[in-house]
C-alpha positions, 0 to 999 in steps of 0.5 A: 100674816103673823108668821110673816111679820115674825120671820125676822126679829126686830131687836129695836122693837124688843128693846122698846118692849123692855122699856115698856116692861119697866113701867109695869109689873113684870109678867115672868122676867125681863127676858121673857117679857120683852118677847111677850110684849113684842109678840115674839112668843107664840102658842100654836098647835099646842106648842110654844115658839119663841121667834119660831124656835120651839120650846117647852115647859117641864117640871124639873122632876121629869128630868132629875131622874136622868140627871141622877143616874149613877152611870158615867157611860150613860152621861157620856151618851146623853152629853154627846147627843145633846151636844150634837142636837144643839150644834146641828139644830138649835144653833142654826135656828138661833143664828138664822134669825139675825147675823149676830156677833159671836159674843151677842149670840153667847149672851142671848143663849146664856140669858135664855137658859137663865130666864128658863130656870136653869140657874144663873149662868155667867161667862167669867172668862171668854177667850175667843182667840184660844177658843176657850171659855169658863162658865159658872152656874149658881142655883142649878135646879139639878144640883139642888135636887140631887145634893148629897145623892150623887157621885157624879156632876149632874148638869149633863144637859147644860154641859152638852148644850154649852159644848154644842153652842161653843162648837158652833161659835168657835167653828171647832170641835169643842167639849165641856167638863163640869169641874165643880158641881154644887151637888157634890160640894160648894155652892156653884157649878163651874164648866171648862169649855175648850177644844177637845184636844186640850183636855187631859184624859189622865185626869179622872174628872175628864175621863168620867165625863168625856169619851176619848176620841181616837184620831182618824187616819188620813188617806195618806196614812192609810196608803202607807204600807205596814213595815214588818221587822226583818225576818218576820212573817206576815200572818194572813 
């Protein structure tokens, strides 16, 4: 019965939960409290679920070792897998709960990761028509742990998540590059999100974080006969 009641999120009820929370001492933070007060967070079969989307709590040190690996190809692989999983599995679960506007979906995901301890995520430039966004991140737990100990930007998990999320929202192949990282210098991290074809692979920071995608030949291009220079002999 409880699962049937929670199959659709009642956003009015959640908003009411926020108003209740403001009158009492917060349990966790505003984001999680509104789901707690409206019974949209469950712990069953030894797993956590938020509006039926499974999640877990983990000490940051269990992931720092992966984030700190000094191998660009390793990070490219992790990024690609996180992007794929976010696009194919996480985003359909989020969007299936309610038909939300794209901006609202972005805000919910940003709020979720901020409230879950990934740092303060802020969308500072969203260009829906151009399929581009700029995200800044303050207080990254990975950057704090690895500051001065890495030669690579360290927010690979978040970078892959953003790429998968925006690929779904923009309905295109979107990639994400961390152009500034607090683990290297500065106080915050910065992410450029745009169509894969818009990135300049002559720049070292792009080559370091993304795999160069080879354009697949169309059926028409495959059918075209190869032209040989006059007098040249084709070798079998």
